[in-house]
N, C-alpha and C positions, 0 to 999 in steps of 0.2 A: 518848465515852461508851461505856462496855463492854457488852458483850450477853452477860457471862459468866452474868448472873442468870436471863436468860430463855432460856439456851440452856447448862445445865450440863455442863460437859465437853468443850464445844465451845470453838472458836477465839473468843479476844475481840475485841472493834473494835482494841484496841491491837496485839495482835498480827497482825491483818490490815495495820495501818497500816506496823507495823514490815516486814513481809514486802514491801509497796509499795518502802521505802526502800532495802531491799537490792536489789531487781530495778532500780531507778533508778542505785543505785551500781554494778551488775555491768554496766549500758550505758555506763557512764561518765560519770556524771552526779554532781553534789554534790547530794543531797536536802537539805542544810543551806542553799543558796541561797534568795534572797529568793523567787524565781517558782516554786518548788517545795515550799517550806515546807507548804503547805496540800494540795499533791497527793495525799499517802496518804490523808488524810482524805476528800477528794473521789471517788478510785477506791473506796474502801471503800464509800462511799455508792452510789455507780454500780453496783457489783456487786451491793448490795441490791437494787435496781431490777432490774438485768439477770437476776438470777438467782431472782427472788421465787417463781417458779414452784415451787422446793422446798418452800415453806411453804403451797401451796395444793393441795388436793383438786380435779381435774378433774370427777370424778362428782357433785360437789354442785352443780355448776352445772345437769347433767342432773337433777334431782333431782324438780324441778318440772316436771310435766307438763300437756298440756291434752288431753281427750278428746273434749270437745264442739266436733269439728271437719266436723259435717254428714257424715260418711260419706268424708270426703277420706282417699284413700290412693295419690294419684300421689306421682310423685319430688318431693323438695324440696331446693333446691339454694341454697348460699350459696357464691357463687365472690368471687374476688379478696379473700380475707382476708388483708391484710398482716402481716407478721411480722419480727421481729428475733430471733435466736438467735445462737449461738456455737458452735463446732464443738469437740468435745471434745479434738481431736487439738492443735490449736494454738492454741485460745481466742481464734481469729479469727471475727470477726461471718459469720454468714448471713443474707442479706437477700432476703426473697422474698414470697410469694403462696401461699396454699393455698386450693383448693377442695373443699367439702364438700357430699356428698348423701348422702340416705337415704331409703327407702322406708317409711313409717309402717307400724305394724300398729295401729291402734286409737288411739294415741296420739302428739302431737307435742310439742315443745319449742320457747321463743322461740328466734327465730334468734341473737339476740345472745350466747345461751348456746354455739353452735356456735362462733362467735368467740372466745368466752372459753376454750373447750377448746383451741383452737390456741395461745390464748396463753399459757396455763399449761405446757404442753409446750415451747413454744420458749423459755420463760424458765428454760431449764434448757440444763446442757452438753449438745450434742447430736449425733447422727450423723443425716443427714436421713435415710435410709431406715427408720431406727428411730422417728423423730419422727412418719413417716407412719403406719407400723403402731400407735404408741399412740393415735394422734387416733382411727383407723379402730375399734381394738377397746375402748375407752372409750366411744364411741357404742355399739357393739354390745352392749356388756355392760350398760349402764344403759338406754337405751330397747327392747331388744330389737326392733328394726325387722328388715322381711324383708331387708334388703339396706344396706351401706354402702359408699361410694366415697369415698376421698380423693386427691386429687391435689394436690403440692408441688412449686413451682418455684422454687429458690433459687440465689441468686449467692453464691458462697464465695469470702470474701476470702482465706484461706490459698492459694488459688490465684491471684487476682488480684493480691497485694502481695508475694506472695513465692514460693519455687520455680519454677515454669513462667512467671509473669507473664501470664497468659491474660485480658485483660480482655473483657467482652462474652458470657461463656459462663455459662451457667445449667444447673443440673441439675434433671432433672425425674424425680420417683419416684411411684409409686401405689400404693394398697392397696385391694383389692376384696373383699368379703364378701357372703356370701348371694347375693341374686339377682344382684347387679352381677357378680360373679365366675361364675354359672351361666349367666346370659343375655347373649348377644351383644349382641341387641337393647336391651336395658336398659342394658348398659355403652355403647354406642354412642350411646344418647339423653343419657346424661350427658355423654359429651365433647363432644357437639354445644352442649350448654348451656354449657359452659367455655369451648368454642372461641368462641362467640358474643361471650362478654364480651370475649375478647382482642380480637376485631375493632372493639369500640367504643372502645377505649383509643387 
């Protein structure tokens, strides 16, 4: 099925499948052999799923907020949000967990929406540092809380399956905004919360 109609001027499904055939041949395979005949179609379908974040606006997930929270203004933390992304340098998977916290200023958002924001940014070609900052800034811009904290822990397959081939290594990045950046006690409380989560696994 061609997607040229809903994406005028963009790459079609057929062109994407042809590109996969070229890569298969370049790798030394015969894209016409039986086992690979449907591979281009499968890869194109997988790409639609893996990179669906380009078709979504993460801010929309945060648009519906709740203000009747009985004056609750303490930290809200959602930890261990599993994500799957791909690095933009080698197109290799990045598998990990994100931890998101914020200090509400009169309104809160459903916790599943925080996970959705992580998912949208993860389903794009990424650099982990950029993804961490994007998640934090999106929450800050839409919810306007007193502060936002995001920590991302990811294992990069471009490092474990090629290059230096170092397994069991993960990279941790963080972005602190507002009170989390300015107040060491608030930042420490958030880090304690997510460390408690690690201890339970």
